[in-house]
N, C-alpha and C positions, 0 to 999 in steps of 0.2 A: 504494498496500499502505499500511496506515493506522500510526502510529506504536504500542509501545505505552504500555497506560497510566503513568500517575505512578509510581503506588505500583511500579507492575513497574521502571522504570528506575533504582529506585532502589536502590545497596547490598545485599546480603541479601536481596533477590525469590529466588536458587533453592533459599538455605535455607529462606526461609519455606514455598516449594512445599514443599521436603523434609520438610519439618516436616509440614505438613497434609496429603500424601499417607501418612505413617507413622499419625498420629492420629487419620486419618477414620474413624468407627464404632469407636471405639473405648471401651473402659470404663469409664466415669466412675469407678462403683465401686472400680476396681482402680489408679486415679490415685489417689483415696482411699489403698488400701489400701500403696501406693509409697511415699506421704508423709505422714507423721501430722500433720506442719504446714499441711497446704495450707489445712486450713477457715480458720486466722486467717492467711496470708499469701497467699492469694488474693483477698484482701479491700482495698478502701480507704474510707475514711471521713473525709465532711470537709462543714463546716456540718449535721452533724445526718443526715445522709444517708450509707447504708452500702452498697454497691454489695460485692455477694457473686456473683462470675463463677469459682469455684470448680469449677461444674457445667460448662464450657466443656471442650472438647475441646482443650484444654493440658494442658502440661508446665511443668517450669522454664525447659528450654531452645527450649523453643515461645516461651514469654514472655518469652523474656528476644531473642528475634530479632527478636518480633511489637511490640514496647516500642520497640526501635531506630529503626523505621519512622516515628517521632514528631520526633526530630530530625533524621532523613536528609531527612522532605519541610517540620524546618523550622515545625513547627507553633507555637512560642511564639512564632513571629515573623512566621505570619501571627493570632494571637490579638492583638503589639501592633498591626499593621495596623489589626483591623475596631474595636480600641477608640480609637484615634488617631484614625479617620474616614478612612484615604484610600479613593480611591475604589474598593473592591474588585469593586462591580458597573458590570461591564467595558462591558455593553452599552449602558446607560443613560449612563455616566458619572457615576455619583455614588457616597456613599460609603451606606452601609449601618449608621445611627447609631442603631439599638432600643437597644442602650445607653446612651447618654446618658438616656436617657426614663427611666431608673430611677436615673442619676446623683444623688448629693447638694453635686456643685462640679464645676464646666469643669477639662474636659481641656485641658490648654494647644493651642490652634490652634480652639476650638471655646469659646469668649466667648459669640460671639453667637447661636448655636444656643442654649446653652443657657440663654441670659439669655429666651430666647421658651419654650421647655422651664416653667422655673419660673415664668414671669406666668403659664402653662395650666394646671402646677399649683393656683395661687394663685385659678382664674377654676374650677376642679371642684370646691375645695374649698368656697367661696364657693357654688357647686349646691346640693351636698351638704346645706350645712349651714340653708340656707334651706330645702330640702324636709325637712329631721329636724326641725327646727323647728316647720315647720307654715304659715310664712311665704308658701310660695310656691300663689299662688290661681288659682283656673282661671276662667270668666270666668264663671261662677255664685256666686263668690266662697269658693270653701269651699276649702278645704288640698286640694293634691294628694298622694295616696294608693296613687297607679298609674306607675311609669313604664314604654314601649315601648320598647326598644332595636329599630331597626328597621335591618338590615342583611345582608351576607349573607360566606361565605366566613372572613375574618380577622375582619372589623366583626360578626360574629354567635359564631364560636366558640369566641374567647378568653372575650370575657362572660359566656357561658352558659355556661361551666366553672367560669370563680371563681366565679360567683353560688350556683352551685350546690354547691359543692366545701367551697366555704367557707358553706351553709346557716344553720350554727350562733350565725353572726355578723348576720345578717339585723336589720338593723331596722323600725322603723315602715314604711316606704313599700315596698311590692312592686313588686317588678323583672320583667320579660314577655320575651321575646326571639321577634321576628318576622322568618322567614328568607327563605324559600319564598314562590315567587310564586305560588305556589298559592291560589287564596282560601279555602281552609280553613282555611289556618295562623290567616291573620291573623283571619277570623272566628270562628273557638271563641275565639282568644283574648278577642276583644272584647266576645263574647257576656255574659260577669261583671264586666264593666267599666264604669263609670261615663263618659259623656263629661266629665261637669262636671270630676271630678276627677282625671284622667288624661294627662299630659306622654308624649309622642312625644320618642326622640331620634333620629332620622334619620343616620347614619352612611357618608357615602359620602363617599372623597376627590373626585372628579371633578363629586360632584353629578345626575350622571347614569346611575348605574348602573340599570338598566330594574328587574330587581329591587325591588328598594330604593322607586324612585320611587315605581313601581305601587304599593305598599302603602301607602308616603307618603299618595299622592294618597287611594287609598279613608278614608285616617286622618282626611282633610282634611274630605272631603265629610261623611263619621259625627259630625266636630266639630258641621258646618255645619246640616246635619239638626239635629243634640240642643238649638240656640239659639245656638248663638257666630257671633261678629259676624265677620266678615273684621279687623278690628281688633283683637280678641281673642284670634285667634290666634296669636301671639308667645308665651300664657300658655302652648300647650300644647306647643310644638314647641320643639327643640332641634338644630342640624346640627353634624356635625362634618365640616369641610370647608375645602379649598384654596377653591371656586367661590362666592364669594361673592357675583355677580353671580347666579347657577342660585337662589342659596339666598334670593335677595331677591324673584327670576319669582316662587319659590313665593310668598313671604308674610315671611319672616323677616329681619330688623335684622341688620345687623352685629353686633350686641351677641347676638343668641340663638347666634350661629355664634360655632363653637373649631377653631382650628387644627389639621392633620393634615399632616405634611410629606413631599416626596416621596420623600426619604431614609428612611422609614419604608416598609416593606411591608406588606402588610394581614395576613401572615400572625404578624409581628412586631409589631407596634402594638397590643397587648391591654395597654401597659405606656402607653401615651399617653391621650389623653381618646377615644380608643375604645374604652375602660376607664373611660369617666363610670358608664356604670349600674351594670357594679362597685363600683364607687365611692359609690353611692348606698346600694348593698342592701346590702354589708354597712360603711359608713360610713369617712369618710376615715381614720380613726388605722389602721385592717386595712387598707387602702389602703396605706398607706404601708410600713407593716411587709411588703406584697408585697412593693413595689418594693424593699425595704432587701434581700429576701432575694435576689430578682434581681442586685442590685449585687453581692453577697457573693459570688457564684457568680461575676460578670466578677472581679473581683479574684482569687478563686481558679485559673478558667481562666488569666489570664493569668501568678501567679506560680509556682502548684504545681507539682513535680517531674513531669514524665508517668508515672512509677508510682505517684504518689498522685494524680492531675490527675483527674479525675471524667468532665468533658468529653472529652479527652483519650483515656481509658480504652474508653469507650463505643465512640467511635471507631472503634478498633482492633480491637476486639471483632467492630462490625457490618465492618470490612475482612474480618477475616477469616472471619468465617461466609460470607459473602455472595464477595467475592472467593477465597478458597483452598478453601473448604469446599464451593462451589457452591451458599450456598443464593440464594432466590428472594424471601424474605416475610419480615417479622417482624412477630412477635407479639408485643402489650400488654398484662396482664391485671392491671386495677387492681382488690386486693382491700380496695373503698371504694365505696359506693351515688355517694358524691358525685363522683367519679370516675371514674361511668361513662361519660361522655364523654370524657374523656384520651382515648383512642384514633380518637373522630373528628378532634380536636384536632391530635397526631402525625400524623395523616392528610395534612391540610395542609401543615404545620409540614414533611416530610421529604417527600411526593410531589411537593411543587407546588414544592419548592429546588432536591431532588436527583436530579428527574425528566425527566433530560435525554438528547436524543441526543445531542449535538454537545459537544466541550471548549471550554476558552473562546477556545481560538480562530476557533471553529466548523467543526471537523472532526470528519467523524463517530469515534463511539465504535468502537472496535473491543472495547471493553469494555461491563460492565453497571454501570448508574448506580443510583440507588435501587432496594433491595428491596420489595414490597408490601404497605406498613402495617395491621395491623389488628386484633381483639380486642375485648371485653367485660369490665364487671365480671365479679370470680373466676368464684362458683357460679351465675350464667346462665351464662355459657362451659362450664363446669362439665357441664352440663345442654344444651348445643347441640354444639359442636364442639371439647372437649378429649378428643373421642372420636376425634377426627384427629390429634393432638397426640401423643395414646400409642399407637394401632395402624397411624396410616399409614405411606404410604410417603415422605410426602417429608420434606425434611428444615424443622423447622418453629422458629427459634432464637426465643426469649420474653423480656420481660423481666416480671418479677412485681414489682408495684409492692404493698409491704405495711405500710401504716401497722399500729403496734403496740399503741394505746390508743383509744380511740373519745370522740368529745366528746357524744355520744346522754345519756350515762348507763346505758346498756343493757351492762354490760359482760360477764353470761353469756355474752348473743348473740352479742355482739364474739367472745369466745371461739371460737364454732364458726365464725366465721368465719375468723378466722385459723390454725384447726386446718385447717381446708378448705386456706386457701393453702399452711402447711406440708405438709401432706402430699400435694399436688397436683406442686409442685417436686419432693419427695422420690419420689413413681413416678414421676417422668417421667428420675429419675437410676438407680432402680434395675432398676424392671422385676421381670418377674416370667417365670422361664422356664416354658418346657413342662414339667417335671416338677416343679417345684415349682407348676401349677397341677393337675395330672395328682394329685400328694400331698393336697392340698385338698379336691378333687373325691371322690377316696376317703375322706377325715375325714368328708363330708355323707352317705357314704353310698352311694354312686353305684358301682352293680359298674363291674370292671374296663373291661371292653370297651366303657361309655359314657363313662364315666371318659377315656378312652385316646381317644375320637373327638373329646370337647368340648376336652383340654387344648390344641391348638391353638391357639384360639378364643380362651381369655383369657390367653393368654400373650405382652408385652410388652417389646420389645426393649430398654427403657429406655436410661439415657448420650444422653439426648434433653439436648441444649446448652442453658444457659439461663443468665439472669442473674437474682440478685433486689435489689431493690433496697427496703429498709428504713428506718423514720426513728419516731420517737415519736409521733405525728399530724399530718393534716393542719391545721397554720396555717394563715395569710394568710403568716409568713416562711419558711415552708418552702416552699409551694406554690411563693413564688416561685423559690427557689433550684430547684427541682424544673423548673418547666419552662426559664427559665434554662440551665438541664445541656440537657436536649435541644436549646435552640438553637443552644448552642456544637460539641454534638455533630454535628448536624447540617452546620456549619461546617468542621469540619475532617473529616468522609468526604467533602463535596465540595472539598477544599484537597487529600485522597487520590488522588480519581477525576478529577482536574481540571477540573473544570466550575464555574459560574456558577451560587450560592445564590440569588442574589438576585435573579432575572427570574425569568416564567413568561407567554411570550410566547404557551406553546401553548392557553390560556385563551382566544387571541381572536378565534380562525380562527371558530371557533362564534360567537361574538357577533356578529358581521360577514354573517355563512349570519342567524342569527334579524332582525336587523336588515332585513333583505332581502326576509325571509321575511313580518316582520309585513306591512312596505308593499305588499305584495302581495296578502297575508290579508283588508285593509281596503280595497280596490279590487274595482270593477265587473269583476271578471272570470266567464267560465263556466262554470262549476264541470265540465262535461258539454264540456267541447272538449278532448284533450290539446296542451298546450305554450300555451293560453291566456294564462299569468302570462307576467310583464315577467322571472321569477326564471331563471334558467339551472341549468333543477337535472335530475339523472338521470332514468332510470326512474322507482325505487324509492321517492325522494323526492317524486317528482311525483304520484306513485299516493297517497301518507299525503295530501299537503296537497291532491288533488281529495274523497277521505275523508273529511276532516277538513269542506270545504267543502259534500258533501252529507247529513252526520250535522246540521249547520247548518239544513236544510229540512224545518222541518215535515210530520210524515208520512213 
């Protein structure tokens, strides 16, 4: 028999269960009516980010019981352990030191690691300045004008998000991102570029990531076909890797390689040299501000009391919705076009970190871990899936991400965007009763019988629990703080659920099977003989493989 979850073993669990049962499905507008100070008191603000959780199924007694979970779980102690570099990744026996990547001084005991980080920052800065000054020349003698980041997962999602979110900071060098091994991704990007003025950054810690290395080889051939010599290829390639030997075999000397360390997980790596394409796109000063914003969130996480600690509050709210109210998913709704890929970034951060089936001791979980995270840019989602949020039967907690100013200069249009964000939040909260719908229909001139029939279809229950995170504008500093906020939220939830947030063994098996399949797909086997291959496959997989072989035969 499996043991209860960590949050269930801690003091106050029955009380929290009782509050959840009492408040589940409650009227959120009724909570506002009962508590005139609710709009101000169910908020926390730090570093320019304002977390408004007043629309959650929480009242003051329930909140007090929920906040008590943080000291009981020693979340502040866990924060110190993370930031001090203790080996919290217990399956791989190493720390998770992504916070060191944005630190401005060395924490005690991490002086050697910080020295390497600082040296790498200087190299990144030099790359940025050489490219922006026009002094990085390609094989034809012309300055590099375009950079393509080749990476997948954490080597793509973070850099891509930052470049898009901070588009107004972009400089003279254009940055592109290719992740998919589907040849169309790289081909579509290369069609509009000049090989003589294009630089590739190959992001692969092992320099063995098959998708990334396949794209890198195509890029290499593209340059050679365009007239570059083997000796000139280093002018067009950088690598972010620990495997210098493999990079050298590809044709890249050590001087063209920047390090990424084993104590940095891919989904936490945008602050490292993996973020080089971001730094090139927005400039080194803006990238430094991004690091500073994240570092400020690290300090806030370590020091702020629970009631005003943004990462801890977000984690407690996630635990409340998932473990106590039964939510199985979570939507992220950014009302900013530049943040349209924030849900993609957070999908990897949260589901690769906390999508686990065993606890830290390797015992099967008897409780749910990470919810399914999904979402899209605000007004796009309104015309897609908000129907489900408003009238569906599933509990879908959400985070509205709402910048209050735009850097585009198009303030009237941005006013429409903000109005939509506020309106969607209010509609989720207040809903519309059948009687209200019936009254509206009658006012439109519908006959009573028709209004009675339509009213249930227009009714919306309201009281849909969600948060609103608002801030002045998407700046490098603010974006750094926002991303670090979600990193620490994810870590705190892992602590409450008793799992390791820093490994990802679930992605390995499919890679191993794919390697075996590729070996067989290139071998001389008879596609019409069942079982002719060397890989032990189930009948359904074997049938697909044979269908692929037949598709390769002309006619």
